[in-house]
N, C-alpha and C positions, 0 to 999 in steps of 0.2 A: 566381572559379575560376582555377586555374593550369593553363594549356593545355600538354599533354605529348604527346610522341611517344616510341614505344619502338622501338629498333633492335637486332635480334638475328637472326643467320642460322640459329639453332636454333629450329624451330617450337614445341617444347614450352616452351623458355625464354621465347620471345616471348609465348606464350599465358599463361604464368604472370605475367609482369610487366604485361601489359595488363590481366589480371584484377585484379591488385593496384591498379592505377591507377583502374579503374572502381569498385573497392570503397571507395576513399578519398574522403570527401565533398568535400574542397576541391581535388581534382585532376580535370581533364577530359581524356580521351583524344581527341586530334584526329588521330592517325595511327599506323599500324604499318608498319614497314619491315624487310625481310629483308636489306638491304645498305646500306652507306654511300652508294652512288650513288643508290639509291632515296630515301634520307633527304635527300640534297642537293636532289633534285627537289621533295620534299614541303615543305621549309622555304622554298623559293622561291615557293611558292603559298599558304601559310597562315601565320598568326601562331603562333609557338611560343615558349612561355616556358621550358620545360625539356625537354631530351632525355635519356632513359634509354638509354645507349649501351653495348652489349657491346664490350669491347676486342678480343677474339680473333675476328676475322672475316676471311674470305678476300679476296683482291684488295686491299682497303684496310681496315686495322684501324681500330677505333673511335678509338684515340688519334691516329693519323695523319689521320683524317677531321676530327676537331675542330681539329687544327692547321692544316688548310687553310682553315678558315672565318675570314673577316676580322672578322666581328662575331657570334660564336656566342651562342646563348641560354644559359641556365643548364645546367650539365652534371652528370649523375650517372653515373659509370662503373660498369659491371657486368663482373665477370670471375671466373674460377675460380682465379686466381693472385694471391696477396697481394702479390707483389713489384712489381706495377704500381701499388700505392697511392701511393707517393711521386711517381712520374711523373705520376699523375693530378692530384695537388694542385699540381704545377708548372704545369699549364695552367689553373689557377684553377677546378678542378671544385668544385662545392658539396659533393659527397659521393662515396663509394665503397662499392659493395655487393659482397660476396663470396658467390659461389655455393657451396652451395645457399642460396637466400634464403627465409627464413620471412616471413610477413606482419608479424610483430612487428618484424623487422629493417627491412623496407620502410617501415613506418609511422614508425619512429624516424627514418629518413632523410628521409621526406616532411615531417616536422615541421621538420627542418633547412632544407628547401627553403622551407617556409612562412615561417620566421623570416627567411630571406634576402630574400624578397620584401617582408616587412613592413618590413625595414630600408630597402629602396628606397622604399617608400611614405612612410616617415618623412622621408626625404631630400626627397621631392617636396613635402612641406609647407613646406620651407624656401624655396620659390620664392615671391616676392612680385611680382605683376604689376599693371600699370595698362593704360590704353588704348594707350599708345605705347611702353611699356618694361616690363622686369621686373628684379628683383634676384635674383641667385643667389650661392651660396657657391662660391668656388674658391680653393685655396691659402690657406686660413684668412682669406680676405678676402671681403667682400660687394661684388659688382660690379654696376653698373647696365648693362644691355644694352638699347640702343634697338632696337626692332623694325626700323626702317629701316636699321640697320647690319648686320643678319643676311643673309648670302647663302644659306647652307644649314646644316643641322644633321646631324651624322653620329653614328650609334649605334655604340658600341664596348663590347659586352657590357653591364655595369652602368654604364658611363660614357657621356657624350655629349660631343661636340666641337662647339662653336658657331663656325662660320666667319664672320668679319666682314669688311666691305669695306676698312676702313682700319687694322686692327690685327691682331695675331696671334690665332689661335684660342683660345677659352676652353674648358678641360676641367673637367667637374664630375661628381660622382657622382649621376647621375639616370638614370631610364629614359626611353626614347623616348615611352612613353605619358604619363609625368608632364609632360614639356615640351610635348607635343602638346596636352594639355588646357589649357595656359596661353596658347597662341598664338591670335590671331584667325583664324578660318576664311577671312575674305576676303583675308588677306595671305599665308597659309602653307598648304601642302598636303603631306601625306605621300604619296610616290610609290614608296616601297620600305620594306621592314621596317627598313632601316638609314639612310634618308634622309628628311628634311623639307626642302622648298625654299621660298624666298621667291618668291612668284609675280611680284612686281614686278621681280625681278632676272633673270628668264628672258629671254634674248635669242636663243638658238639652240637648236633641237630637231632632232636627227638620229637616225633609226633607233631610236626609243624611248629615246633618251638626251638628257638635258639637259646642255648644255655651258656651263660657267662659265669665264671668263677664258681661253678658248681651249684649255685643257689639263686641265680637270677634267670628267670624264664621269660623270654620275649616271644610273644605269639606272632606267627606269620598269618595275616588275615587273607581271606579269599581274594580280595582286591589285588594283592601283591604276590599271591602264591605262584602264578605262572612265571613272572619275570625272575623270581627268586629260584624257582625250580630250574629254569633255563641256565642260571648262573651255576647252580650245583652240578647239573649235567655236563656243562662245558668244562668243569674242572674235576670231574669224577674219573677216577682211575679204576677200571674194572679188570 
């Protein structure tokens, strides 16, 4: 299932798009939001694969909202004005829906979303892992990444950036879910929708943030706080 949230300040439009999501077998509605600020709070607390975002909203437009996100999920923009289409694709939106939206239009767009995620899944199959390392594709090369060399992994929409101890980061077209499934649980932990950390590399924790190299601050989100706190307490010497 593809987890979705719908964002629209118009109640009738929000009701329509949420109804379409519920009606589509491979989509799962995980949240509805009447503003961009409400959506920001929602995506900080739950896993979101796709956002259906109305562009024309007060205070903060859907377009500006997406631009503020460092690692946005998949985006489908919704608007009554066709001139926003080009700008929408400039921010790597999967698709663009023009109001009024029929279910056939929505389903056609939803199938694009499904194909987009199937492409990511295909890419994830290109990972080859062993007990101490994995192979990934990056820049038309196959690279060996030793688990002991990984400091943390950063999600960037459909890409990930693997930060290493003694070399420059490696960027590859993979989802966070795909790489997480290949990492040993005893060595790595997801602490945020956009970050996986190497547990053995943690040396400083301050105010729900993990600090690497003195100047990299990785937040521990509410969704992962309990499991991370249990790990700390299990290894805490008092």
